[in-house]
VOLUMKE-363502 format. One record per residue: residue number from 1; x, y, z of N, C-alpha, C in turn. Coordinates in steps of 0.02 Angstrom, whole numbers, plus 50000, padded with zeros to 5 digits. Example, Ala and Ser with C-alpha at 12.3 -4.5 7.8 and 13.67 -1.06 7.14 Angstrom:
BEGIN
PASE   k  n_c1  n_c2  n_c3 ca_c1 ca_c2 ca_c3  c_c1  c_c2  c_c3
PASE   1 50660 49716 50390 50615 49775 50390 50660 49835 50390
PASE   2 50642 49888 50354 50684 49947 50357 50645 50002 50394
***
This chain:
BEGIN
PASE   k  n_c1  n_c2  n_c3 ca_c1 ca_c2 ca_c3  c_c1  c_c2  c_c3
PASE   1 49898 49723 49605 49933 49702 49544 50001 49673 49563
PASE   2 50015 49611 49544 50078 49578 49559 50129 49592 49505
PASE   3 50193 49594 49524 50246 49606 49476 50248 49551 49422
PASE   4 50235 49489 49442 50237 49435 49394 50182 49443 49342
PASE   5 50126 49475 49362 50072 49488 49314 50095 49537 49260
PASE   6 50135 49587 49281 50161 49636 49233 50209 49602 49184
PASE   7 50253 49559 49210 50299 49524 49166 50261 49481 49115
PASE   8 50209 49446 49139 50169 49405 49094 50134 49448 49042
PASE   9 50110 49506 49062 50075 49552 49017 50123 49576 48962
PASE  10 50183 49596 48982 50231 49622 48934 50252 49567 48884
PASE  11 50260 49507 48910 50280 49451 48867 50224 49434 48818
PASE  12 50163 49430 48843 50106 49414 48800 50095 49467 48747
PASE  13 50112 49530 48764 50101 49585 48718 50145 49583 48656
PASE  14 50202 49549 48660 50246 49545 48601 50248 49476 48570
PASE  15 50214 49428 48600 50221 49358 48579 50206 49348 48505
PASE  16 50153 49379 48479 50134 49368 48409 50180 49403 48360
PASE  17 50221 49451 48386 50265 49490 48342 50339 49474 48354
PASE  18 50353 49426 48396 50422 49413 48416 50447 49346 48389
PASE  19 50512 49337 48397 50544 49274 48377 50572 49241 48440
PASE  20 50561 49176 48447 50587 49140 48505 50659 49121 48492
PASE  21 50703 49143 48535 50774 49126 48532 50792 49095 48599
PASE  22 50795 49029 48601 50806 48995 48665 50751 49014 48714
PASE  23 50769 49032 48776 50718 49051 48825 50700 49125 48824
PASE  24 50705 49156 48765 50689 49227 48758 50639 49237 48701
PASE  25 50596 49287 48709 50556 49313 48653 50589 49378 48633
PASE  26 50604 49386 48569 50641 49445 48545 50598 49485 48497
PASE  27 50589 49548 48513 50551 49593 48469 50600 49637 48431
PASE  28 50596 49635 48365 50637 49677 48322 50592 49724 48282
PASE  29 50604 49789 48288 50567 49839 48250 50609 49855 48188
PASE  30 50586 49833 48131 50625 49842 48069 50629 49915 48048
PASE  31 50583 49957 48074 50582 50026 48053 50618 50074 48100
PASE  32 50644 50049 48156 50676 50094 48204 50727 50055 48245
PASE  33 50785 50088 48257 50835 50057 48300 50833 50084 48371
PASE  34 50779 50120 48387 50770 50144 48456 50771 50085 48503
PASE  35 50815 50086 48554 50820 50028 48599 50754 50009 48632
PASE  36 50711 50058 48644 50648 50042 48677 50598 50009 48631
PASE  37 50614 50005 48566 50571 49970 48518 50600 49902 48499
PASE  38 50658 49885 48527 50692 49823 48510 50719 49793 48575
PASE  39 50692 49734 48594 50713 49705 48658 50690 49633 48663
PASE  40 50718 49598 48712 50699 49529 48726 50667 49525 48795
PASE  41 50625 49475 48803 50592 49462 48867 50602 49388 48883
PASE  42 50624 49371 48944 50631 49300 48961 50563 49265 48963
PASE  43 50563 49201 48945 50501 49162 48950 50492 49141 49023
PASE  44 50434 49113 49039 50419 49091 49107 50472 49040 49130
PASE  45 50498 49052 49189 50546 49005 49218 50613 49002 49182
PASE  46 50630 49055 49144 50691 49054 49104 50753 49045 49149
PASE  47 50797 49001 49127 50863 48991 49159 50913 48983 49103
PASE  48 50928 49037 49067 50969 49033 49007 51041 49010 49021
PASE  49 51067 48972 48973 51136 48951 48975 51179 49003 48939
PASE  50 51244 48996 48942 51288 49043 48907 51276 49037 48831
PASE  51 51261 48978 48807 51247 48968 48736 51183 49004 48716
PASE  52 51133 49003 48760 51070 49039 48747 51083 49114 48740
PASE  53 51124 49141 48785 51138 49213 48783 51178 49231 48721
PASE  54 51225 49189 48702 51264 49200 48641 51219 49201 48580
PASE  55 51171 49155 48578 51123 49153 48522 51081 49216 48520
PASE  56 51062 49242 48578 51024 49304 48581 51066 49363 48554
PASE  57 51129 49366 48575 51173 49420 48552 51181 49417 48476
PASE  58 51193 49358 48450 51202 49350 48378 51139 49369 48339
PASE  59 51081 49350 48366 51018 49366 48333 51008 49441 48328
PASE  60 51021 49477 48382 51011 49550 48382 51063 49585 48339
PASE  61 51126 49568 48347 51178 49604 48309 51174 49590 48234
PASE  62 51152 49531 48215 51144 49517 48143 51090 49560 48112
PASE  63 51047 49587 48153 50994 49632 48130 51009 49705 48147
PASE  64 51072 49718 48165 51095 49785 48181 51055 49817 48237
PASE  65 51041 49777 48287 51005 49801 48346 51046 49786 48409
PASE  66 51041 49830 48458 51075 49823 48521 51045 49765 48560
PASE  67 51085 49716 48581 51057 49662 48624 51032 49693 48690
PASE  68 50969 49686 48702 50938 49720 48760 50880 49678 48786
PASE  69 50871 49677 48852 50816 49641 48883 50778 49686 48930
PASE  70 50714 49672 48938 50673 49703 48989 50642 49647 49030
PASE  71 50651 49651 49096 50621 49600 49139 50617 49624 49211
PASE  72 50567 49599 49245 50555 49616 49315 50607 49581 49358
PASE  73 50636 49617 49404 50684 49588 49451 50653 49583 49520
PASE  74 50678 49536 49562 50738 49494 49553 50726 49434 49507
PASE  75 50779 49417 49471 50778 49359 49427 50849 49333 49422
PASE  76 50875 49303 49476 50946 49282 49478 50965 49233 49424
PASE  77 50918 49190 49403 50934 49141 49351 50946 49174 49283
PASE  78 50921 49234 49275 50931 49273 49214 50990 49321 49223
PASE  79 50994 49353 49281 51047 49402 49294 51117 49373 49283
PASE  80 51130 49314 49311 51198 49286 49311 51226 49274 49241
PASE  81 51190 49237 49198 51219 49225 49131 51223 49289 49089
PASE  82 51179 49336 49099 51184 49399 49063 51247 49437 49085
PASE  83 51258 49441 49149 51317 49476 49175 51381 49443 49149
PASE  84 51382 49376 49147 51441 49340 49123 51455 49354 49049
PASE  85 51403 49371 49012 51410 49384 48940 51422 49458 48926
PASE  86 51429 49499 48979 51445 49569 48968 51386 49616 48968
PASE  87 51327 49592 48988 51270 49637 48993 51275 49680 49056
PASE  88 51257 49742 49049 51253 49787 49107 51181 49810 49114
PASE  89 51161 49821 49175 51096 49852 49187 51105 49927 49178
PASE  90 51087 49951 49119 51096 50021 49102 51053 50065 49146
PASE  91 51002 50037 49173 50957 50074 49217 50898 50030 49234
PASE  92 50858 50054 49279 50796 50019 49295 50739 50067 49281
PASE  93 50687 50040 49252 50626 50079 49240 50580 50069 49300
PASE  94 50555 50122 49326 50510 50118 49384 50441 50096 49360
PASE  95 50414 50045 49392 50347 50021 49376 50297 50056 49421
PASE  96 50243 50082 49391 50192 50118 49430 50123 50092 49410
PASE  97 50078 50091 49458 50009 50071 49447 49963 50114 49490
PASE  98 49899 50112 49475 49850 50150 49514 49841 50115 49581
PASE  99 49853 50151 49635 49849 50121 49702 49777 50120 49728
PASE 100 49742 50176 49722 49673 50178 49747 49625 50202 49692
PASE 101 49630 50265 49675 49587 50291 49623 49623 50343 49581
PASE 102 49597 50353 49521 49627 50401 49474 49603 50471 49491
PASE 103 49649 50519 49489 49633 50589 49505 49644 50632 49443
PASE 104 49593 50669 49420 49602 50711 49360 49655 50764 49373
PASE 105 49699 50777 49324 49749 50830 49332 49717 50897 49315
PASE 106 49751 50951 49330 49726 51017 49309 49722 51020 49233
PASE 107 49673 51057 49208 49667 51065 49135 49728 51102 49108
PASE 108 49750 51082 49049 49802 51119 49014 49767 51168 48968
PASE 109 49767 51230 48987 49730 51281 48950 49751 51284 48877
PASE 110 49701 51281 48834 49715 51285 48762 49725 51219 48728
PASE 111 49716 51163 48765 49726 51097 48736 49668 51051 48752
PASE 112 49657 51002 48710 49608 50950 48724 49635 50883 48703
PASE 113 49608 50830 48734 49631 50761 48721 49576 50723 48686
PASE 114 49593 50693 48630 49544 50653 48592 49567 50580 48589
PASE 115 49520 50534 48596 49534 50464 48583 49521 50453 48509
PASE 116 49571 50431 48472 49566 50431 48399 49571 50361 48370
PASE 117 49539 50351 48314 49539 50286 48280 49549 50292 48205
PASE 118 49536 50350 48175 49541 50357 48102 49615 50356 48081
PASE 119 49628 50333 48021 49697 50329 47997 49731 50397 47994
PASE 120 49699 50450 47970 49733 50515 47970 49754 50538 48040
PASE 121 49710 50526 48090 49727 50547 48158 49781 50502 48188
PASE 122 49779 50438 48172 49831 50393 48196 49898 50411 48164
PASE 123 49897 50432 48102 49958 50454 48069 49986 50516 48105
PASE 124 49941 50561 48126 49963 50619 48163 49993 50598 48231
PASE 125 49962 50549 48262 49988 50526 48327 50058 50497 48320
PASE 126 50069 50456 48268 50135 50427 48257 50187 50482 48243
PASE 127 50169 50530 48200 50215 50584 48184 50233 50624 48247
PASE 128 50183 50635 48290 50195 50672 48352 50241 50633 48398
PASE 129 50228 50568 48406 50272 50527 48448 50343 50524 48421
PASE 130 50350 50517 48355 50416 50515 48325 50456 50578 48339
PASE 131 50423 50635 48331 50457 50699 48344 50473 50706 48417
PASE 132 50426 50688 48460 50437 50694 48532 50495 50652 48556
PASE 133 50505 50593 48525 50558 50547 48546 50621 50552 48503
PASE 134 50623 50602 48459 50683 50612 48419 50694 50560 48366
PASE 135 50640 50529 48341 50647 50479 48289 50661 50514 48222
PASE 136 50690 50477 48174 50703 50506 48108 50640 50534 48076
PASE 137 50648 50587 48038 50591 50620 48005 50572 50581 47942
PASE 138 50533 50527 47952 50511 50486 47896 50435 50486 47893
PASE 139 50408 50458 47840 50335 50454 47833 50306 50412 47889
PASE 140 50262 50441 47931 50234 50402 47987 50191 50345 47964
PASE 141 50202 50287 47994 50165 50227 47977 50119 50209 48036
PASE 142 50053 50217 48027 50007 50203 48083 49987 50130 48090
PASE 143 50019 50086 48052 49998 50016 48052 49998 49984 48120
PASE 144 50049 49999 48160 50053 49969 48227 49996 49992 48271
PASE 145 49977 50055 48267 49922 50080 48307 49855 50053 48282
PASE 146 49849 50045 48217 49787 50015 48189 49778 49945 48217
PASE 147 49832 49905 48217 49828 49837 48244 49813 49837 48318
PASE 148 49845 49883 48354 49834 49886 48427 49761 49901 48443
PASE 149 49731 49948 48407 49661 49965 48418 49616 49905 48402
PASE 150 49631 49870 48348 49591 49812 48329 49593 49758 48382
PASE 151 49647 49757 48421 49655 49706 48474 49634 49732 48543
PASE 152 49606 49793 48545 49581 49819 48608 49622 49875 48639
PASE 153 49673 49898 48604 49713 49954 48628 49678 50020 48616
PASE 154 49711 50074 48636 49680 50140 48631 49734 50192 48618
PASE 155 49717 50243 48579 49764 50296 48562 49733 50364 48579
PASE 156 49773 50406 48610 49751 50474 48627 49794 50525 48590
PASE 157 49762 50577 48566 49797 50631 48531 49780 50697 48564
PASE 158 49832 50734 48585 49822 50800 48613 49827 50851 48557
PASE 159 49779 50898 48555 49780 50949 48503 49770 51018 48534
PASE 160 49794 51069 48498 49782 51138 48518 49709 51154 48502
PASE 161 49673 51177 48551 49601 51189 48542 49587 51238 48486
PASE 162 49628 51290 48481 49615 51343 48432 49627 51321 48360
PASE 163 49676 51278 48349 49695 51260 48281 49684 51187 48263
PASE 164 49678 51143 48313 49673 51072 48301 49739 51039 48285
PASE 165 49794 51077 48291 49860 51049 48276 49881 51001 48330
PASE 166 49909 50943 48313 49933 50895 48363 49989 50924 48405
PASE 167 49987 50908 48470 50039 50931 48516 50068 50875 48559
PASE 168 50032 50819 48564 50055 50763 48604 50015 50701 48587
PASE 169 50039 50643 48609 50004 50581 48594 50026 50527 48643
PASE 170 49988 50473 48644 50004 50416 48687 49956 50360 48672
PASE 171 49966 50303 48704 49923 50245 48691 49924 50198 48750
PASE 172 49876 50152 48751 49884 50095 48795 49880 50032 48753
PASE 173 49915 49981 48775 49922 49919 48738 49858 49877 48741
PASE 174 49849 49830 48694 49793 49783 48700 49796 49746 48767
PASE 175 49739 49735 48799 49739 49703 48865 49766 49632 48863
PASE 176 49805 49617 48915 49832 49550 48924 49822 49531 48997
PASE 177 49781 49481 49010 49768 49460 49078 49736 49515 49120
PASE 178 49698 49559 49088 49665 49614 49124 49707 49675 49134
PASE 179 49770 49675 49110 49815 49731 49118 49828 49766 49051
PASE 180 49839 49831 49053 49861 49869 48995 49918 49915 49016
PASE 181 49964 49927 48970 50019 49972 48985 50008 50039 48950
PASE 182 50012 50093 48988 50011 50160 48959 50081 50172 48932
PASE 183 50086 50186 48867 50153 50188 48837 50155 50241 48781
PASE 184 50216 50260 48764 50227 50305 48707 50199 50375 48717
PASE 185 50191 50397 48779 50166 50465 48791 50221 50514 48775
PASE 186 50209 50557 48727 50259 50606 48706 50226 50673 48689
PASE 187 50262 50727 48703 50237 50794 48690 50289 50831 48648
PASE 188 50266 50868 48598 50312 50906 48556 50351 50956 48599
PASE 189 50415 50965 48584 50458 51007 48626 50430 51076 48642
PASE 190 50400 51107 48593 50374 51176 48604 50311 51179 48647
PASE 191 50283 51120 48664 50222 51119 48704 50233 51085 48772
PASE 192 50294 51072 48790 50308 51038 48853 50300 51085 48913
PASE 193 50296 51053 48972 50288 51089 49036 50223 51129 49040
PASE 194 50171 51102 49007 50105 51134 49010 50052 51085 49034
PASE 195 50073 51026 49058 50026 50978 49084 49995 50931 49033
PASE 196 50020 50932 48971 49989 50892 48918 50003 50817 48930
PASE 197 50065 50800 48949 50081 50729 48960 50038 50699 49015
PASE 198 50026 50737 49069 49984 50712 49123 49912 50702 49099
PASE 199 49888 50748 49058 49819 50742 49033 49812 50681 48987
PASE 200 49861 50670 48944 49858 50612 48899 49859 50547 48940
PASE 201 49903 50544 48990 49908 50485 49033 49842 50474 49071
PASE 202 49815 50527 49099 49752 50522 49136 49695 50499 49091
PASE 203 49691 50527 49031 49635 50510 48986 49638 50437 48966
PASE 204 49698 50413 48950 49706 50342 48933 49691 50297 48992
PASE 205 49715 50317 49051 49704 50277 49111 49630 50274 49128
PASE 206 49595 50330 49122 49524 50332 49137 49485 50287 49090
PASE 207 49504 50287 49026 49469 50244 48977 49482 50171 48992
PASE 208 49544 50154 49010 49561 50085 49027 49520 50061 49087
PASE 209 49517 50102 49138 49479 50083 49198 49405 50077 49183
PASE 210 49380 50122 49142 49308 50119 49122 49291 50053 49089
PASE 211 49339 50026 49052 49327 49963 49016 49346 49902 49058
PASE 212 49367 49913 49121 49380 49857 49165 49452 49832 49165
PASE 213 49498 49872 49137 49568 49853 49135 49608 49887 49191
PASE 214 49664 49857 49211 49708 49888 49260 49769 49918 49223
PASE 215 49777 49984 49225 49834 50014 49190 49897 50016 49233
PASE 216 49953 50010 49200 50018 50021 49232 50062 50057 49182
PASE 217 50118 50081 49205 50165 50115 49161 50236 50107 49186
PASE 218 50283 50120 49141 50355 50118 49158 50383 50188 49151
PASE 219 50424 50208 49199 50450 50276 49200 50526 50273 49202
PASE 220 50558 50311 49158 50631 50315 49159 50654 50351 49221
PASE 221 50714 50335 49244 50739 50361 49307 50744 50437 49308
PASE 222 50757 50467 49250 50765 50540 49248 50699 50576 49236
PASE 223 50645 50539 49233 50579 50568 49223 50545 50577 49291
PASE 224 50518 50637 49306 50490 50648 49372 50428 50605 49386
PASE 225 50430 50569 49442 50374 50526 49460 50312 50566 49479
PASE 226 50322 50627 49502 50266 50666 49528 50213 50680 49474
PASE 227 50234 50680 49411 50185 50690 49357 50130 50636 49361
PASE 228 50150 50575 49376 50104 50519 49378 50074 50510 49448
PASE 229 50113 50527 49499 50088 50521 49567 50028 50568 49578
PASE 230 50029 50625 49546 49975 50673 49555 49908 50648 49527
PASE 231 49910 50599 49481 49847 50574 49455 49830 50505 49483
PASE 232 49869 50482 49533 49850 50421 49569 49896 50362 49561
PASE 233 49950 50369 49522 49997 50313 49514 50046 50310 49573
PASE 234 50065 50249 49591 50114 50238 49644 50166 50187 49621
PASE 235 50226 50192 49648 50281 50146 49631 50266 50077 49659
PASE 236 50273 50025 49617 50261 49957 49640 50321 49911 49629
PASE 237 50372 49934 49591 50430 49891 49579 50475 49920 49525
PASE 238 50518 49877 49498 50566 49899 49448 50570 49850 49390
PASE 239 50586 49877 49332 50599 49837 49272 50671 49848 49251
PASE 240 50709 49795 49244 50779 49801 49224 50785 49815 49150
PASE 241 50831 49860 49133 50848 49876 49064 50920 49852 49056
PASE 242 50929 49790 49033 50995 49759 49028 51019 49762 48956
PASE 243 51078 49790 48945 51104 49799 48878 51175 49773 48872
PASE 244 51193 49751 48812 51261 49731 48800 51289 49775 48743
PASE 245 51334 49818 48761 51365 49862 48712 51428 49828 48686
PASE 246 51439 49832 48620 51498 49801 48590 51562 49827 48623
PASE 247 51607 49780 48637 51668 49798 48674 51730 49790 48630
***
C-alpha cells in the first residue's frame, strides 16, 4: 500500500460531501465542531498560494470551524504556504496497514461484536461513538452510517453478551481504489481496557479483507500502537494534522 494511495482514498471519501476552495476539498460537519469531523484535504498536485490559504481560513471561520488540514507528508508545496499563514502541525497521525496477515485478538469475555445495518442498531452505534468521544449529548443521527453502508461501508457494534447493551462501536469507510479506512472506533469509558477496541478493529478489518479491500487506520500519537500491532497492523507513514488557531 503506497502513501499516495491513502491520500487519494481520503480525498475521494469526502469528495461528494465537500466544498472545493481553491486547491482544497473542505469537509464541514454541520452537526459537530469536533476537529476530526471538519477538515480540508489538498487536491492532487496542490501548490496553494497565500490567497488560496486565506480563502480556506475564511471559509472555515465563517462556519465557526477550526481551519484544519489532513494530508500525507512530505508535501513541501503545501507545508510552506500553510506555515506562512500561521498553521502549526498540531501533531501527526500514525498511518498503519496490515503488513502480512490479520491476527485475531484474545476474546473480551462477556462481549460480542455484531456487524449491524438496521436503523435502531446504527442509532446505538452513533450514540456509543458520541459518548466515547465526548460529543454533546444530543439525539443520535444515523444518517451518515446509513449512507456509508449503502456505498459499501460497514459498521460494527460491541455489546455486552448478557444484556445486549452497547459498549463500543466502529466502522470502515466505503471503498475507494480498493482501500477502506477503519475509523471511529470508540468504547464507553466504563468498558475500556477490556480488549473491546481491538476486537471491533479486528472484526471490521477481517470483513474488509474478506470482501477484497485493503484496510488502513490512523492512530493518534498518545494512543498505544501495540493495540493494533497485535492484530497485524504495522506503521507505514504519517498524516499531518495542521491547524490554525486564532491569534
